[in-house]
C-alpha positions as CSV (number, residue, x, y, z in Angstrom):
1,M,61.6,98.1,67.4
2,S,61.4,94.3,67.1
3,E,60.1,94.4,63.5
4,H,63.5,95.9,62.5
5,L,65.5,93.0,64.1
6,Q,67.0,90.3,61.9
7,R,68.5,87.4,63.7
8,L,71.6,85.4,62.7
9,V,73.4,82.4,64.2
10,I,77.0,81.8,63.3
11,L,78.4,78.3,63.9
12,H,82.2,78.0,63.6
13,T,85.1,75.6,64.1
14,N,88.8,75.9,63.9
15,D,92.0,73.8,64.2
16,L,90.3,70.4,63.9
17,H,93.6,68.9,62.8
18,S,91.7,65.9,61.3
19,H,90.2,64.8,64.6
20,F,87.6,62.8,62.6
21,E,86.1,61.3,65.7
22,Q,84.6,64.7,66.6
23,M,83.2,65.4,63.1
24,P,79.9,63.4,63.4
25,K,79.2,65.1,66.7
26,I,79.9,68.6,65.2
27,S,77.6,67.8,62.3
28,A,74.8,66.6,64.6
29,Y,75.1,69.8,66.6
30,F,75.0,72.0,63.5
31,D,71.9,70.0,62.2
32,R,70.1,70.5,65.6
33,V,70.7,74.3,65.4
34,R,69.4,74.4,61.8
35,R,66.2,72.6,63.0
36,L,65.7,75.2,65.8
37,W,66.3,78.1,63.4
38,S,65.6,78.4,59.8
39,A,68.5,77.3,57.5
40,D,68.5,80.9,56.2
41,Q,69.4,82.2,59.6
42,V,72.4,79.9,60.2
43,L,75.9,80.6,58.8
44,T,78.5,77.8,59.2
45,L,82.2,78.6,58.9
46,D,85.6,76.9,59.4
47,I,88.6,78.9,60.3
48,G,91.4,76.7,59.0
49,D,93.7,73.8,59.9
50,H,90.8,71.3,59.4
51,M,93.3,69.0,57.6
52,D,96.3,67.3,59.3
53,R,98.5,64.9,57.3
54,M,99.4,63.0,60.4
55,R,96.0,61.3,60.2
56,P,95.6,58.4,57.9
57,E,92.2,59.5,56.6
58,T,93.7,62.7,55.4
59,E,97.0,61.4,54.2
60,G,95.5,58.3,52.5
61,T,92.8,60.3,50.6
62,N,94.8,63.6,50.0
63,A,92.3,65.4,52.2
64,I,89.3,64.3,50.2
65,A,87.9,62.8,53.4
66,N,88.1,66.2,55.1
67,L,86.3,68.1,52.3
68,E,83.5,65.5,51.8
69,I,82.8,65.5,55.5
70,M,82.8,69.3,55.5
71,N,80.3,69.2,52.6
72,A,78.1,66.8,54.5
73,T,78.3,69.0,57.6
74,G,77.1,72.0,55.5
75,Y,80.0,74.4,55.8
76,E,79.4,77.5,53.8
77,A,83.0,78.8,53.6
78,M,86.5,78.2,55.0
79,V,89.8,80.0,55.2
80,I,92.9,77.9,54.8
81,G,95.3,77.5,57.7
82,N,99.0,76.9,57.6
83,N,98.3,73.1,57.8
84,E,96.4,73.3,54.5
85,G,98.6,75.9,52.9
86,L,102.0,74.5,53.8
87,T,101.7,70.7,54.0
88,F,100.0,70.2,50.6
89,T,101.5,71.5,47.4
90,P,99.3,74.2,45.7
91,E,98.7,71.8,42.8
92,L,97.4,69.1,45.0
93,L,95.3,71.5,47.1
94,S,93.9,73.2,44.0
95,A,92.9,69.9,42.4
96,V,91.3,68.4,45.5
97,V,89.4,71.6,46.4
98,Q,88.1,72.2,42.9
99,R,86.9,68.6,42.7
100,H,85.5,68.1,46.1
101,A,84.7,71.3,48.1
102,A,81.1,72.3,47.8
103,F,81.8,75.6,49.5
104,P,84.1,78.5,48.7
105,V,87.7,78.8,50.2
106,I,88.5,82.4,51.0
107,G,92.0,83.7,50.7
108,S,92.1,87.5,51.1
109,N,95.9,87.7,51.6
110,I,97.1,84.9,49.2
111,I,98.6,85.7,45.8
112,D,99.7,83.2,43.2
113,M,103.1,84.5,42.2
114,A,102.8,83.2,38.7
115,T,99.6,85.3,38.0
116,G,99.8,88.1,40.6
117,Q,96.1,87.2,41.5
118,T,94.3,85.2,44.2
119,P,94.6,81.5,43.2
120,E,91.8,80.6,40.8
121,W,90.3,78.1,43.3
122,M,90.0,80.7,46.0
123,Q,87.9,83.8,46.4
124,T,89.4,87.0,47.7
125,S,86.2,87.7,49.6
126,L,82.6,86.7,49.6
127,I,79.2,88.3,50.2
128,L,76.3,85.9,51.3
129,A,72.6,86.7,51.8
130,K,71.4,85.4,55.1
131,S,68.3,86.3,57.2
132,G,67.6,89.2,54.9
133,L,71.1,90.6,55.5
134,Q,74.2,91.0,53.3
135,I,77.1,89.2,55.1
136,G,80.6,90.0,54.0
137,L,83.4,87.4,54.6
138,I,87.1,88.1,54.6
139,G,89.5,85.3,55.2
140,V,93.2,85.7,56.2
141,T,95.9,83.2,57.1
142,A,99.2,83.5,58.9
143,A,102.0,84.9,56.7
144,Y,104.8,82.3,56.7
145,Q,106.2,84.1,53.8
146,T,109.6,82.3,53.3
147,Y,107.8,78.9,53.1
148,Y,104.9,80.1,50.9
149,E,107.3,81.6,48.4
150,L,109.0,78.2,47.9
151,L,105.5,76.9,47.0
152,G,104.8,79.8,44.6
153,W,102.5,81.9,46.8
154,Q,102.9,85.3,48.2
155,V,101.1,85.7,51.5
156,T,100.7,89.4,52.2
157,D,100.4,91.3,55.5
158,P,97.0,90.0,56.8
159,L,96.0,93.3,58.5
160,E,96.7,95.3,55.3
161,A,94.7,92.7,53.3
162,V,91.8,93.0,55.7
163,E,91.9,96.8,55.6
164,A,91.7,96.7,51.8
165,Q,88.8,94.3,51.9
166,I,86.9,96.4,54.5
167,R,87.1,99.4,52.1
168,L,85.6,97.3,49.3
169,L,83.0,95.4,51.2
170,R,81.8,97.7,54.0
171,P,79.6,99.9,51.8
172,Q,77.9,96.7,50.3
173,V,77.2,94.7,53.5
174,D,75.3,94.8,56.7
175,I,77.6,92.6,58.7
176,L,81.3,92.1,58.1
177,I,83.1,89.0,59.4
178,V,86.8,88.3,59.3
179,M,87.7,84.6,59.3
180,S,91.2,84.8,60.9
181,H,93.8,82.0,61.0
182,L,96.2,84.4,62.6
183,G,96.1,83.8,66.4
184,L,94.5,85.7,69.3
185,G,97.1,88.4,69.6
186,T,96.8,89.4,66.0
187,D,93.0,89.3,66.2
188,Q,93.0,91.7,69.2
189,R,95.3,94.0,67.3
190,M,93.0,93.8,64.3
191,A,90.0,94.7,66.4
192,E,91.8,97.7,67.9
193,E,93.5,99.0,64.8
194,L,90.9,98.5,62.0
195,Q,87.5,100.1,61.9
196,G,84.4,98.4,60.4
197,I,84.7,94.8,61.4
198,D,81.7,93.4,63.3
199,V,83.0,89.9,64.1
200,I,86.4,88.2,64.0
201,L,86.3,84.4,64.2
202,G,89.8,83.1,65.1
203,G,92.1,80.1,65.2
204,H,95.7,79.1,64.8
205,T,96.7,79.6,68.5
206,H,94.1,77.0,69.6
207,H,92.6,79.5,72.1
208,V,89.1,79.0,73.6
209,L,86.9,82.0,74.1
210,E,84.0,80.8,76.3
211,E,82.2,83.9,75.3
212,P,83.2,86.5,72.7
213,L,85.6,89.3,73.6
214,L,84.4,92.8,72.7
215,L,87.2,95.1,71.7
216,S,86.7,98.6,70.1
217,G,83.2,97.6,68.9
218,T,84.4,94.2,67.4
219,Y,83.4,90.8,68.7
220,I,86.1,88.1,68.7
221,G,85.2,84.4,69.0
222,A,87.3,81.1,68.9
223,A,86.6,77.5,69.6
224,G,89.8,76.0,70.8
225,K,91.3,72.9,68.9
226,F,90.7,69.3,67.8
227,G,86.9,69.7,67.7
228,Q,86.7,69.8,71.5
229,Y,84.2,72.7,71.0
230,A,81.9,74.2,68.4
231,G,81.5,78.0,68.4
232,H,78.0,79.4,68.5
233,L,77.2,83.1,68.1
234,E,73.7,84.6,68.0
235,L,73.2,88.2,67.0
236,A,70.3,90.6,66.3
237,Y,70.8,93.3,63.7
238,D,68.6,96.3,63.7
239,T,67.9,97.3,60.1
240,A,66.7,100.7,61.1
241,Q,69.9,101.6,63.0
242,R,72.0,99.5,60.6
243,R,74.0,97.9,63.4
244,I,74.2,94.8,65.6
245,V,72.2,95.6,68.8
246,E,72.7,92.2,70.6
247,L,75.3,89.5,70.4
248,T,75.8,86.6,72.6
249,G,78.1,83.6,72.1
250,R,79.5,80.5,73.7
251,V,81.5,77.4,72.9
252,V,79.6,74.1,73.0
253,P,81.6,71.1,74.3
254,M,81.7,68.3,71.7
255,T,83.9,65.8,73.5
256,D,81.1,64.4,75.6
257,A,78.3,64.9,73.1
258,S,76.4,61.7,72.6
259,E,74.5,62.7,69.4
260,E,76.2,61.8,66.1
261,D,75.3,62.4,62.5
262,S,75.0,58.9,61.1
263,S,75.6,60.0,57.5
264,V,78.9,61.7,58.5
265,A,79.9,58.6,60.6
266,A,79.2,56.4,57.6
267,L,81.3,58.7,55.4
268,L,84.1,58.6,57.9
269,E,84.0,54.8,57.9
270,Y,84.2,54.7,54.1
271,Y,87.2,57.0,54.1
272,R,88.9,55.0,56.9
273,I,88.7,51.9,54.7
274,A,89.8,53.8,51.6
275,S,92.8,55.4,53.3
276,A,93.9,52.1,54.9
277,A,94.0,50.6,51.4
278,A,95.9,53.5,49.9
279,L,98.4,53.5,52.8
280,D,99.0,49.7,52.5
281,E,101.4,50.6,49.6
282,E,104.9,49.0,50.3
283,V,107.7,51.4,51.0
284,A,110.5,48.8,51.7
285,Q,111.3,45.3,52.8
286,L,113.4,45.5,55.9
287,R,115.9,42.6,56.5
288,Q,116.4,43.5,60.1
289,P,114.6,45.5,62.8
290,L,115.6,49.1,63.4
291,R,115.6,50.1,67.1
292,L,114.6,53.6,68.3
293,D,115.6,55.2,71.6
294,W,114.3,58.7,72.6
295,Y,116.9,58.9,75.4
296,G,120.0,57.5,73.7
297,E,121.6,56.7,70.3
298,S,119.7,54.3,68.1
299,P,120.0,53.0,64.5
300,L,116.6,54.5,63.4
301,G,117.6,57.9,64.7
302,N,121.0,57.6,63.0
303,L,119.4,56.6,59.7
304,L,117.1,59.6,59.7
305,A,120.0,62.0,60.5
306,A,122.1,60.5,57.7
307,G,119.2,60.7,55.3
308,I,118.6,64.4,56.1
309,R,122.4,65.1,55.7
310,R,122.3,63.4,52.3
311,W,119.0,65.1,51.2
312,T,120.3,68.5,52.1
313,S,123.9,67.9,50.8
314,A,125.3,69.0,54.2
315,E,128.4,68.1,56.2
316,I,126.4,67.3,59.3
317,G,122.9,65.9,59.8
318,L,120.9,66.6,63.0
319,V,117.4,65.6,64.0
320,N,115.8,65.0,67.4
321,S,114.9,61.4,68.1
322,G,111.5,62.4,69.3
323,Q,110.4,63.0,65.7
324,L,110.2,59.2,65.5
325,L,107.5,57.5,67.6
326,Q,108.5,53.8,67.4
327,G,111.1,51.5,66.0
328,L,110.5,49.2,63.0
329,K,110.4,45.5,62.9
330,E,111.8,43.5,60.0
331,G,109.6,42.6,57.0
332,R,107.2,44.6,54.9
333,L,107.0,48.3,55.6
334,T,104.0,50.3,54.3
335,R,103.2,54.0,53.9
336,G,100.7,53.7,56.7
337,R,103.3,52.3,59.1
338,L,105.8,55.0,58.1
339,L,103.1,57.6,58.8
340,E,102.5,56.1,62.3
341,I,106.1,56.3,63.3
342,C,106.9,59.7,61.7
343,P,103.6,61.7,61.5
344,G,104.8,65.3,61.7
345,P,104.6,67.6,58.7
346,I,108.2,68.6,59.3
347,N,110.4,69.7,56.3
348,P,114.2,69.3,55.9
349,C,116.3,72.4,55.8
350,R,119.9,73.4,55.6
351,F,121.9,76.3,57.1
352,L,125.3,77.5,58.2
353,L,125.9,77.0,61.9
354,S,129.0,77.8,64.0
355,G,130.9,75.1,65.8
356,A,130.1,76.8,69.1
357,D,126.3,76.8,68.5
358,L,126.6,73.1,67.4
359,L,128.5,72.2,70.5
360,Q,125.9,73.9,72.7
361,A,123.1,71.9,71.2
362,L,125.1,68.7,71.6
363,E,125.7,69.5,75.3
364,E,122.0,70.2,75.8
365,S,121.1,66.9,74.1
366,Q,122.9,65.1,76.9
367,L,120.6,66.6,79.6
368,D,117.5,65.0,80.9
369,E,115.6,68.3,80.9
370,F,116.1,68.6,77.1
371,M,115.5,64.9,76.3
372,E,112.3,64.9,78.3
373,K,111.1,68.3,77.1
374,P,107.5,68.2,75.7
375,I,107.3,70.2,72.4
376,R,104.1,71.9,71.1
377,G,103.3,73.1,67.7
378,L,105.5,73.9,64.7
379,G,104.6,70.6,63.1
380,F,105.8,68.4,66.0
381,R,103.5,65.4,66.5
382,G,105.5,63.5,69.1
383,E,105.8,63.3,72.9
384,V,109.2,64.6,73.9
385,L,112.2,66.2,72.2
386,G,114.5,63.2,72.8
387,V,118.3,63.2,72.1
388,L,120.0,64.6,69.0
389,S,120.6,62.0,66.4
390,V,123.6,62.9,64.3
391,D,125.5,62.0,61.1
392,G,128.8,63.2,59.8
393,L,130.0,63.6,63.5
394,T,131.6,61.5,66.1
395,V,131.2,62.7,69.7
396,C,133.1,61.6,72.8
397,V,131.3,62.2,76.0
398,D,131.6,61.6,79.7
399,S,128.1,61.5,81.1
400,S,129.3,61.6,84.7
401,R,130.6,65.2,84.3
402,A,128.7,68.4,85.1
403,P,126.1,69.7,82.6
404,Y,127.6,71.6,79.6
405,E,131.0,69.9,80.4
406,R,130.1,66.4,79.2
407,I,131.4,66.6,75.7
408,L,135.1,65.8,75.5
409,A,135.7,65.9,71.7
410,V,133.7,66.3,68.5
411,H,135.0,65.2,65.1
412,V,133.4,66.4,61.9
413,G,134.6,63.7,59.5
414,D,138.2,63.2,60.7
415,K,138.8,66.8,61.9
416,L,138.2,68.3,65.3
417,L,135.2,70.6,65.5
418,E,136.3,74.3,65.2
419,L,134.2,76.6,67.4
420,D,134.6,79.6,65.2
421,R,134.0,77.8,61.9
422,D,130.6,77.7,60.1
423,Y,129.4,74.2,59.0
424,V,126.8,73.3,56.5
425,V,124.1,71.5,58.6
426,G,121.1,69.6,57.3
427,T,118.3,69.5,59.9
428,I,114.6,70.2,60.4
429,D,112.6,73.4,60.0
430,M,111.3,73.2,63.6
431,F,114.8,74.0,65.0
432,T,115.0,77.3,63.0
433,F,112.1,78.7,65.0
434,G,113.9,78.2,68.3
435,S,111.9,75.0,69.3
436,G,114.0,72.5,71.0
437,Y,117.6,73.9,71.0
438,L,117.9,77.6,71.0
439,S,121.4,77.6,69.5
440,L,120.1,75.8,66.4
441,S,117.9,78.8,65.6
442,R,121.1,80.9,65.1
443,G,121.8,79.2,61.7
444,K,122.5,81.6,58.8
445,E,121.5,81.4,55.2
446,V,118.6,79.1,56.0
447,G,117.1,77.1,53.0
448,Y,113.8,75.3,53.6
449,M,113.2,72.2,51.3
450,L,109.6,71.8,50.4
451,P,107.3,70.0,49.8
452,E,108.8,66.7,51.1
453,F,108.6,65.8,54.8
454,I,111.2,64.0,56.8
455,R,109.2,60.7,56.4
456,D,109.8,61.0,52.7
457,V,113.5,61.3,53.4
458,L,113.3,58.3,55.7
459,A,111.5,56.2,53.0
460,V,114.5,56.7,50.7
461,E,116.9,55.6,53.4
462,L,114.9,52.5,54.3
463,R,115.4,51.2,50.8
464,N,119.2,51.7,51.0
465,E,120.9,48.6,52.5
466,E,124.2,50.4,52.8
467,A,122.6,53.3,54.8
468,I,120.9,50.8,57.1
469,A,124.2,49.0,57.7
470,Q,125.9,52.4,58.5
471,S,123.1,53.3,60.9
472,Q,124.4,50.6,63.3
473,S,127.8,52.3,63.8
474,L,127.9,54.5,66.9
475,R,128.3,58.3,66.7
476,F,128.6,58.8,70.5
477,T,131.1,57.1,72.8
478,D,130.7,57.5,76.6
479,L,133.9,57.3,78.5
480,S,132.3,57.6,82.0
481,S,132.9,54.6,84.3
482,S,129.1,54.3,84.7
483,A,128.5,53.9,80.9
484,S,127.8,50.3,80.0
């Protein structure tokens, strides 16, 4: 039987989120595997969210650093994650991929709304020859449809897209692999509901599968997040039986790996220097420092709330102070420093919100359990939620009172807040998904504003002397005897 066996190794990563410090280690590991096996027997894939604009090397080079390091590592295909698809404009992504990616990007469920086709710089699917076998690759990404439409893309139902590609590819290939930036739950559904997939390599939910799951004849693998692991699958395909007869897999820890690829390390150093130069561009000259407080009102929080209110043409501006990581000192402010203090790829948005839902969020903002709440995902790159920074409101509180009874009065402009009235609120996309304050996810007629991030909004405010002066005026007054 052994003469009928063709062996293949699949190396995979996902959700690196620009953890460049891991990339020389990953490349060294991939090289070692390619030395143990013939290059023709090794397939190297990335399952999305390689790029994260919170990292200076990515932001300062428009992700050229990521793509050139992926080239040097020898990736043979990638699928875009939401970090690639939603934090870069399609124009920028198209330009940088076409110029710098030495491997195909697969988008099986992405349609350019202008043409009705897969974007020209992507491939709907791919067939590769490896180890004497025909390998079919399908690549799907999570369908954040409202967002993608604002960028000019239609992202279709991923399972329907996979099913359509299975029909096209299955008769032509020996092994069919789905590169899935959809999350573990969807991968399990895909394995159970769709026939004809041999392997699903996953990401998006940052899950680690120490060995592959086997569900309804489909193997599912995933390698966690941030380059902590590389995924390693080995399979044997019997050409007589036309099926995989053996498959083993593991994740290989990279965090403690000592071996580094010196060429990738050198490339990283080059892009570190290039990005630092690009991010040294001046944003503003600050005449005074701007203080930040996660647990109380501060001028920098007020300035961002006011900027979001203006940007969204709203009556009220709301943002959690935890979006900002540090205050600013006086003097020259650069793009790099702005990235350090406001790294999250968070977009402004506006919606209609009832006075009652607004009041609930303001009450919760007074509670330690909310201020200290750690937030994960949805673009948040900080430590804790922090307080609500507001603009267009003045709030009278008594912090000595019981929870949910601390707010004595709220004025919107010069009028008392009406609980049954809807207000136009400018805030951040994260809140619409129920992250932070549940009542803020009840907004109606939500409009997301892409592609700018809240740091772009803040940059505008930091050049506005009048806005900086207004940020010093207090929105909250505490009438408790313990308030200083």
